[in-house]
N, C-alpha and C positions, 0 to 999 in steps of 0.2 A: 545552496549547498555550502557556500563559504560561511554564511552566518551560522548555520546549524553546527558545522564542525567546530568553529571557534567558540560557539556558545557552550557546547558540552565540554570543550577543553578547559575553558575557564571555570565552568561549573565544578569540575572535578579537581581543580588545581589545589584547593585547600585540603581536600580529602587526601589527595596523594601525598602532599607535604606532611600532613599529620601521620598518615600511615607509614611513610618511609621513616619518619622521625621515630615512631614507636618501634619499627623493626630494627632500626639502627641501635636504639637503646637496648632492645631485647638481645640482639646478637652480641653486643659488647658485654652485657652482663653475663651471658652464658658461655662466652669464650669461644665455642665452636672451633676448637683447634684439632688439627689432625692427630691421630694416634690415640684418641680417647675411645675406650671400649665400653659399650653399653652393658647394662645388667641383663643377665640371661633371662630372667622372668619377663622383663619388658620386651626383650627380643622375641620370645615366644608369643607374647601377646600381639606384637606387630604382625607376625606371620599368620596368626589366626584371624586377625583383622583383615589382612590381605586376602585370605581364602574366601571371604564373603563378598569381596569386590569383584567386579568384572572389568578386567584390565585388558581390553581388546588389542592394544598395540604395545603392550610391554612397557608402559611408563614406570612401572615398579619392578622392572626386571632385575634390578640390583638387590632387591629384598630376598634374602635367603640364598643368593648366589654364592657358590663356593669361593669365588674371588673376593667377595665382600662379606667376610664373616663379622666384621665390626659394623653393627647396625647404625652406629653414629655416622657412618659414611654412606648410608643408604640414601637414595634420592628422597629429598623432602624431609629428612629426619635431622633434628638438632638435639644435642646433648649438652648438659652442664659440664664444664671442664674440670670441676672439682669433685662433684658427687657421681658423675657418669650417668645420672638419671636422664631419661628422655624428657625434654622440656618443650619441644616444638615439632609439629607436623604441618608442613606446608605442602598440601596436595592439590592446590588450585590448578585448574586447567587454563593454559594461556588461550586467549581469544584471538580470532583472526583479525578483528578490527581494532585491537589495542596492542597487547604485548607482542603479538605476531601479526604484523600488518598484512602479510600475504602468506597463504598456506604453502603454495608451491608443492603440494602433494606430501608435505611432512605430516605423517600420521602420528607422530609423537605427541601432538597437541590434542588428540582425541580424549574426550571426557571419560572419567571413571564412572562406572555404573554399579548396580547391585545394591547391597545392603551395608549399612553402617553398623558394624558389629559391636556388641557390648564389651568386647575385649579391651576397648579403650579405657575402661575403668581400672584395668590392671596397671595403667601408666599413671601412677598417683601424683607425679610431679609435673604433669602436662600444663604448660602455661599458654601455649599458642596452638590453635586448631583452625586451619584454613582449608575448607572443602569447596570453595567457590568455583563457579563455572564448570561444574560437573553435571551429570545427568542421573539423578536418583529416581527418575520415572514416577513422579507424583506420589511419593511416600510422605509420611508425616515426619517432622523433625523428632528424632528419638528423645524421649523424656530423660533418659539416663544422662544426656549431656549436661543436664542441670546438676549432676552429682560430681562433675569434674571441678571440684571446689577451688582449685588453684588457677583456673583459666583466667588469663588477663586479656586474651585476644581471641575472638570467635567470629569467623566469617563464613557464612553459609549462603552467600548471595548467588543468585542465578543458577541454582542446582536443581530446579524442578521439585521443590518441596511444596506440599499443599496442606490445607487444613489449619486448625487452630494452633497458634504458637504456644508451645507448652509453658505453663506458668512456672514450671520447675526451673526455667532459666533464671528466675529471680533469686535462686540460691547461690548464683555465681557472684558472691560479694566482692571478689577481687577484680572483677571484669572492668577493663578500661575501654576496650573497643568492641562494638557489636554491630554487625552488618547482616541484615536479613532482607528477603524479598527477591525481586527480579525486575526485568524490564517490561512494563506494561502488561502484567500478567494478572495480578490480583488473586492468585490462588491461595496465598497465605492470608490468614485473618487473625484478628484479636478483638474480642468483644469488650475487653477492658484491659487497661495497662497498669493496674495496680502492682503487678509483679515487677515492673520496671523501677518503682520507687525504692525497692530494696537494693538496687545496684548503686550503692553510695559512692563507689570509686569511678563510675562511668564518666568518661571524658568525651567519647565520640559515639553517637547513636545514629545509625543509618538504617532506615526502614523504607525501602523503595517499592512502590506498588503493592503495599500490604493493605488489605481492606480493613480500614479502621472506622467504618461507617457507624458502628455501635459504640465505639470507644469514646463516650462523652467525657471521660475523665482524662483525656490525653493532655490537655494543657495544665491541669492541676498536677498531674504526674511529673511533667518535665520541670515544673518549678521547684520540685523537691530534690532534683538532681543537682546538688550544689557544685559538683566538679565538672559539669557539662560544658564542653567547649564548642562542639559542632553538633548541630541537629539537622538531619536530613530526613524529611518526611514527604517526598514528592509522590504525587499520584496515589494518595492514600485515602481519598474520600473523607477527609477529616471533617467532622461536624463543627459548625460554628456555634460553640457553646461558650457564653460569657461566664467568667469566673463568678461564683456565688458570693465571694467576699474579696476584699483587697488582697493582693498576693505580693509576696516578697521574693525577689530573685537574688542570686548571688552576684549578679552583674558580671559573670565570668563568660557568658556565651559570646562566641566570636563569629560563628557562622549559623545562619538560620535560612534553610532552604525548604520551601513548601510549594514548589510549582505544581500546577495541575491539581488544585484542590477546590476550585470554584468559590474562593473567598471573595467577599465584596470589600470595597474600599472602606466603608464605614465601620467594618468590623476588624479587619486585619491591621490597618495602620495604627489605630490606638493600642492594639495589643503589642505591636512591634515596639512602639515608643516606650512602653512600660516593661517590656521583656528584658532588655539589657541596655546599658549605657555605653557598652564597649564593642558593639557589633562592628565587624570589618567586612562581612560578606552577607548580603541580603538578596535572596532570590524569591520574588513573588510572581514570576512569569507564568503565563498560561492559566490565569485565574479569571475572575470576572470583575476586575477593578474597573471602575468607571469614574467619570468626572476628571478633575484636575489633580495633579500631584500635590499633596499637602505641603505647604511651605515649611511646616515644622520638621519635615524630613531633613532639612538642612542643618538642624541642631545636632544630628548624629555626626559629630565631627571626626569620629574614628573610621567612618565608613569608607572603604576603598573600592568595593565592588557592589554595584547596584544593577540588578536585572529586573526589569518591569515589562519585558516583551510579551506579545500575544495577549493583550488585554483590550479594553475599550476606553483607555484614557484619552482625554480630549483637551482642547485649549492649547495655549502656548506653553512652552516649557518654562516654568518659573525659575529664574536664576537663584533665588534664595533657597530653593529646595535641593540644590546641588552642592554637596560638600566640596570644599577645595582639596580634600584629600583623595578624591576619586581617581582611581586608576582604570577601572573598567566600568563603562556606562552602556547599558543596552536598553533603549526605548523603542526598539523596532516593533513593527506589526501592531501599531495602535492607531489612533485617529487624531494625533496631534496636528495642529494646523499653524498657520502663520509662518514666520520666518524662523530659521535656525538661529537662535539668539546668540549674540556676540559673547555672552558669558561662557558658553561652551568653549570658545576659543581661549578663554583665560584659565581653563583648568590645566595648569602647567604640568601636572603629574599624569595626565591621561595617557594611557597606552592603547586602550580599546574603545572605539566609539562606533556604536551600532544605532543608526537612526532610520534604517530602511523601512519601506512599506508604511508610510504615514501620508499625511496630506499637506506636507510642507510646501510652501511656495516661496522660493528664494533663488537669488542669483549668487552662486558661490564665488567668493573672491579670496584673494590672499589673506585678507584681514580675518577671515574665519579661522585660520590656522596659525595666526601670528605667534602664539605662545606654546603651541603644541609640539614642542621639540622632542617629546618622548613617545609620540604617537606611532603605533606599529600596525594596528588593525583599524581599517576605515570601511564602513558600510553605509552607503546612501542609496541602496538599490531600490528599485520599483517606486521611484518618486518622479513621475513624469513632469511635475511642475517645478522640478529643480533643474537649473541650467548652470553652466560654468562660464565665467568671464575672468579668465586668468591669463596674464600676459605671457608671451612666448619665452621670455627670459627669466621667468620666476624660478628661483631655486628654493624649494621648500625647506623648512627648518628640521624636518623629520626624515627618517628612512623607514619606509613602510615594509611590512612583511606580507600583508594581505590587503587587497583593495577590491571592493565590490561596488561598481558604479552602474550595474546593469539597469536598464530602463530609465536612466537619466539622459538629459540632453547635454552630452559631453561636448558636442561641437562637430563641425563637418570634417575635422582632421584629427588624427591621433594626438592626444594631449602631450605636448612637449615635456611638461613637468614630470610625467611618468617615466621618461627616459633617464631621469636623474636618480631613480630609486634602484640602487644597486643591490639591495637585500630582498627584493621582491621574491616571494615564493608562490603567491596566489594572485592572479589578476583576472577579474571578470568585468569586461566592458561590453557585454552583449546587449543588443537592442539599444544602442546608444547613438544612433544616427550618424555613424562615422563612415566616411568614404576614403578613397585613395588606395594606394598600394600598401603592401604589408611588409615586404622583405626587409626593409632597412630599419624597422622600428625597434628590433631587439638584436641582441648579439652579446657581446662581452659585457654590456652594461648590466645585464640581469643573469648572472651565472647560476643563481640558485632557483630560478623560476621553474616550478614543477607542475603548475596547474594554470592553464590558460583557456579562457572562454571569450572569443570575439564573435560569437555567432549572431545571426540576425542583424548584420550591418550591410554596408555596401562596399566592402573590400573587393579588390579585383587584382588581376595580374597573375604571374606564374610564381609558384613556390618551388625553388630548386632543391634546397638542402636544409631541412630543419634539424638534422642530427648534429650538425656542427654548432648550432646556436643553442639548442636546448638538450643537452646531454642528460639532464636529470629528470626529464618530463615523465609524469605518470598520468596526466589528463590534458588532452588537447581537443577543444571543440571549435572548429572553424566552419561549422555548418551554416547554411542559409546566407551565403555571400555569392560573389561572382568570380571566385578563383577559377583559373582555367589552365590549360596545358596538361602535362603528364603529372602523375602523382609525385610528390616530393620524396626525397630520402628522409626517413623518419628516425627518431631516436631508437636505441636498441631495445629498451624495455619501457613498458607503460601499462596503465590500467585501462584508460578510455581514449579512443581515437575516433572522433566524429568529423568526417569530411563530407557529409551528406548535403544534398541540395546545393551543389555548386555546378561548375561546368568543366570538371576534370574529364580528360579524354585519353584514349589510348589504352594500353594494357596495364596490368598491375604488377609488372615484373619487379618494381621496386619493393614490393611487399613479399616477393617470393624467395629472395635470397636469404641466406642464413643470418645476415647482419641486419635484417629488416626489423627485428624486434619481436618481443612476445607481448601480446595484448590480451586483456580480458574482454574488452568491449570494442568492436570494430564496426563502424557504420560508413559505408561508401555508397549508400543508396541515392537515387535521383541524381545521377551524373550521366556522362556520355562515355563511360568506360566500355571496353569491348575486348574480344579475344577469348581464348580458352583459359581455364584456371589451372590446368594440369594438377599438380599436388601442392598447390600454393600454401594451403593451411594445414597440411597433414601433420606438421611438426610444431604446431602451436599448442603447447601443453596446458595453457591457462585459458584458452578461448572459450568464453561462455556465451557470447552474443555475436553473431555474424549477420550483417545486413548488406546484401548486394543487390537489393531490389531496384527495379526501374532503371536498368542499364541495357547494354547490348551484348552481354556475355553469351557465348555459344558453346557447343560441344557437350560432352557428358559431364555430369556432376562428379567432381573428383573425390578422392578420399578426404574426409573431414574429421576433425576431432573437436566436436562442439558439445558443450556441457548443458546448455539451457535453451538457446533460441536460435533458429535458423530461418532467415528470410531470403529467398531466391526468386520471388515472384516478378513477373513481367520482364523476362529475359528471353533468350532463345535456346535454352538448354534442351538437349535431346537425350534419347536413350531411356533406360529404366532407372528406377530408384536404386542407387548402388548398394550392394550388400554390405559394403564396409560401414555404411551408416548404422548398421545393426549394433555396432559397438558403442554408439552414443546413447547409452541407456538412461541418461539423466535429462534428455530433451523434454521440454515442456511446451514448446511453441514451434510449429513447422508450417511455413507457407511456401509451397512450390507452385502456386497458381500461375496461370498465364505464361506457360512455356510450351514446349513441344515434346514433353515427356510421353513415353508410351510403355507398353507392357502391362502386366497384371499388378494389382496392388499386392505387395508381398504379404504372405501370411504372417511373417514374423513381426510385422508392424504392431499388432495387438499384443504380442508376447514380450516385445522388447521395449517399446516406447510407452511404458505403463504410466509415466508421469505426465503425459500429454494433456494439455488443457485446450489447445487449438491445433487443428489439423485441416489444412486446405490444399487440395489437389485440383482445384477448379481450373477449367479451360486448358485441358491437356488432351492427350489421346489415349488415356488408359482404357483398357478393355477387360473382359472377364467379369467375374462376380465379385461382390463385396464379401471379403472373408469374414466369417463369424468371429474370428479372433479379435476383431475390432471391439467387440463387446467387453473385452477385458480392460478397456480404457476408462476406468471408473471416474477419472477426474475430468474427462473430456466435456467441454462446454460449447465448442463450435466444431461442427463436422461439415465440411463443404466439399462435395465431390461433383458439383454441377458441371455441365458442359463437357462431358467426356463421352465414351462409348461403352459405359459399364452396362452389363446385362445381368440376367438372373433376378432373383427376388431380393426383397428387403429382409435382412436377418431378423429372426423373431426374438433375438436375445437383446434387443436395444434397451430393454428395461434394466439392463445391468449398467447403463451409463448413469451412475448414481448422482453425479454432479448436476444432472438435469432433473433430478427429483428433489434434492435437498434445497431448502430455502437459502441457506448460506453455504457457499462452497468453502471447503476446508483448504482449497488450493488457490485462494485469491492472490497469495503472495507471488505466484508465478507470473502475474501480469505486471508486477512492479520491477522496474529496472534498477537493480540494487546499486550498481556503480554509477550509472549516468544520471539517475534521478528520473522522475516521470514514470510513464506506464507504457506497456506494450500497445502498439497500434496495428490496425489491419483495415483493409478495404474489403467490404462484403457487399453483395447485392441484397438490398433491403427494400422491400416493397416495390420491386421492379427497378430500382435505381441504385447506382453505386454510392455507397456511404462509407465514410472513414470514421472509425471508432478508435479513440485513444483512451481518454480517462474513463469512459463508460464501457469499454470492451469487456471488462470482467463481469458486467451485469448481463451481457448478451449470451443467451443459450439458444443455439440455432442448429437445425439440421437442414441442409440443402442438398438434395439429390436430384435436382431438376435437370432437364435436357440430357437424358441418358436413354438407355434401352431397357429399363427395368420392366419386369413382368410380374404377374401374380397380384395378390391383394395386399392391403395395408395390414401388417400384423397388429392384432389388438394390443400386443405388449407395448406398442409405441404410446398408447394412451396413459401409460404409467408415468411418463415423463412430465409430471404435473407443473414443473417450473419452466418448461419449454416456452420460449418467447416467439420463435419463428420456426415454421415448418413448411418447406417447399418441396413438393413431389411432382411439380408440373412437368409437362412435355416428356412423358414416358409412355410406356405401354401397359400401365397398371390397370387392373380390372377388379371386378368384385364389387361388393357394396361397401359403403363408408362405415367405419367402426361405429357401432351403436352407442358406445360409451365415450364418444369423442368429447362430450361435455366435461370430462375430467380435466381437460387441458385448459383450465380457466385462466392461465397466464398468457395465452396466445395473443399476440398483437398482429401477427402476420401469418395467414394460412392460404396456401395456394396449391390446389389439386387440379388445376386446369389442364386441358388437352391430354386426357387419358381416356380410359374406356370404362369408368365407373358406372354402375347402373343401380337401379332401385331408388328408394326414397332417400331424401336428405334427412338424416337422423334429427330428432327434436333436440338432441344435445347441442347441435350447432347454434341453436337460438340461445343457449346458456353461455356462450363465449362472449360475454359482454365487454371484454377488453379489446376485442378485435378492432384494429384500425384499417386493415386490408384483408379482404376475403375474395377469393377467385375460385369458383367451381365451374367455370365455363367450359364448353366443348367436351362434354362427356355424354353419357347416355342416361343421366338421372331422370327420374320421373316422379309423378305425384305432386302433392301440394307442398309448396314451400312453407316450412314451419312458421306459425304466426308469432312474430316477435317485433316489437317496435324497433329494437336495435337492428335486426336484419333488414327492416324496411328503410333504414337510412342509407343502405347501399343501392346504387343504381342497377338497372336491369342487365348491364354488361357483366355483372358478377355471375349471372345465371344463364346467359345466352349460350346458344349452341347445344341446349338440352331440350329437344322438341317435346319431351314428355312432361316437362315441368309446367306448373300453373300456379296462379296466386300471386299476390303482391310480393315484390314490386313489379312483376311482369304484368302485361296487359291481358294475358290469357287467363280467362276465368275457368276455374276448376269445375268439373262435372258435379251437378248437385247444387252448386252455388247459384246457377241461373234460376232454378225453380224456386229457390228461396226468395228470389227477388220478385216473383210473380204473386200478386195478392191472391189469397185463397178465397173462393166464393163461399161465404158462410151466411148467406141470406136465410132468414126464417121463412116460414110458410107464407108469410105475407110479403115476401120480397124485400124485407127490411133486415138489416143486421141486428142481431141481438144487442140491445143497449149495454148490457153488462159485459159481453164479450168485446164489444167495440171499445169500451172504456178500459178493459184489461189489456187489450193489445196496445192501446195508445200509451198506457203507463208502463207496462212490463217490457215492451220491445222498443217502440219508437222513442219513449222517454229516455231510456238508457242510452240508445244510440245517439240521440241528439245531445244528451249530456256529455257523452264521450267526445263527440265531434266538437262541441262548444268548448269543452275543457282544453282539447288539443290546440284549437286555433286561438283561444284566449291566452293560454300559457305561452304559445309562440309569439303572440303579439307583444306581450309584456317582456318576456325574457329571451327573445330571439337572439339578441346580441350576445347574451351570456353563453348560449349553446355553442358559439364559435370556439369557445375554450374547450379543448379536448377532454380533460378530466371532468369538467362540469357537464359536458355533453353526455359522457358515459353515465354519470350519476343521474342526470335528468331522464335518460331513457330507461334506466333501471326503475325509476319511480313510475313512469308511464306504463312500463311493461306490467308492473304489479297491478296498476289500476285497470288496464285492459283485461288482464286475466280475470279479475274480479267481475268485470262487466260481462265477459263471455259466459261465465258461470251463471250470472243472473239471467242472461238471455236464454241460455240452455234450459234453465229451470222453468222459465216462463213458457218456452216452446213445449216442453214436456207436459206441463200442466194443461195446455190447450190442445195437445195432440189427440 
């Protein structure tokens, strides 16, 4: 988390500087003084432009308002102080994760929607147009923007534009700044970039996640832009096309950013060396760079920021490749080995050092940091072969802002040198093999500390009052330690609080008072907490994730105000699902399993919680029928009502659970924990055993209605859920025949219909479920012959036991008619001898094929038996044998028919 945050912060640093510099110059040149009145024609054009926009929350309420007749004072409008012409429209929408760190319900940041009207052409002197971070609902960039001939600044980033970038933008000959694209979207494309070569004044070009796969002229085009200072082309699928002839550059390029383009070392490094002799910012991260860093990189003496993270670079870090001018160095997430060279410690200008997630083997001592007096950001995370040997009295030459030593061998005690860092804002020493108490480690020494992660260590003891020590906290993770006693008093405001997997006990009254703070993410699971909740969380306006699972809470579920995820499983809650939860319309994840809840499943669940992807009411005392309204939960991927007292039939509308039909769920993001990192987790009964799913939970599509009192048959509509991975209807009172088209559920890995009252034949479609790892049809009233399938015969007879009418393999009971087929027919001729031709035909047509099949099976098993132990190979193997046996059965049938 620390690495990613700082990585993008530094990545955007130069952009922001250039952007602000341009804006400052623009504002100074235009004057933007109070009292300037705009031209009436342009005022009318603005109002017509506004009429075609959808401004849901009144961001443009000042436009046309009687109190604001001077349009130069309208929100986002800039005028020239001499000519009164409108020269700037700044209509960008602030984002929650940048300009507005927390929404807090402020609807004024809502994006503009609708249409970009052609009325902008009436504003002839427009120099600046910023529509970034709005939502224009997948429309194309209007071609007429290319007719705004005086534009110097154009920003359309992150506003949901799609399609080919209009080449008319090449007419903007005065353009200095251009930003297009979005984050990881790829909806904008350009098959060639020749139009860019006409932008002779262009200084800053940012095209992010624009699909440039076919733009083989991209490099030749940028070499023609003599004024270009910064070039950002990340995630653009840029083709590796070598210049057809030697190229000349203006040597003016300062920033070159092409992360996530799958470039190789042999191609990109020579290009960079010839592109500019004055680069100060180079980002080649998340490509396919391999081998060692070229030593010639050290010749770029002006380079101050070098990002090579997320590649496959190997070997030791070569000292000559590192310019002494470096301020930011990111080599994280590669395959470097050996020691952290001492030359890094001589980079006296270094402020940011990211070396995490490599294969370094080193003992870190004071000498590594001897000359790093400017260091502010340090990351050595996920390096288990790095340990520390630093004296207790060491006073570092630096004052750090951010430290990430997670996964390192920091030592058995808290590092004393960290207590000297009075400017710390972020500290991650999780999984660092640290023991001891915690209370005295911080206090007045780190007044700015806002993010702390000490999880997965061996800390112990009581935490009395964190609010007095960490008044500015927004992220605290103390999980997976041995803290005990009552919950501490916490800072007033925060984003993430994770105290899970400790030994806290008692009530949670410290969280219930008005001064306890407002949190977005709160995890108290796996502790020894008890008591009733009353209305502890009713006044938490920002609470998105609440996890109180695996404690001893009791009483009724109180009034809650949760926006995304609610975990209350494995407690002793009683009563019904509270009606007040009906107002939590944004919930995506609900787990109320393993409690003592009762009552009927509310009808409003399917009408209100329409964004649910996970719903578990397992192991409670719910009764009544399953409401058909649940079929409105189109995004639902896990439905678990097992071990209750639910009666009635299975709703026939389950085919409306479209997330169980689609190959890729459109709601996978609901499983991602936005603030904390990682993914939603849950414990489900899978193949008869409890299994915990975390990273893979989003791939699980499960319906478990087992151990209830359900009656009736299995609706044929359930076979429409073709992406269903698990289906458990066992231990009910279901009857009728099994669905004949059950073979449609080809994704099933787990199927349990046991201990019901099903009758009739086993459909042949069951033999087509070749992904099955677990099958249980036992203790029903099924009859007839078990479908012939090599895959079905891999299951033992317990799968089919308790069905007296069943016969055929793998059961020992032989089906009627099969016995007579095993008795040789008397086909003697009048002389008491078999007809020689018939005897030969029977030997070849029947016995020969049977022997060949048996021999093939045993021969193949003898050679490849060990390979079959691998589950995916086993499935492929049985598919092959199944096809062979089907062919043999046909041959035998033809032979028998010919001799009948």
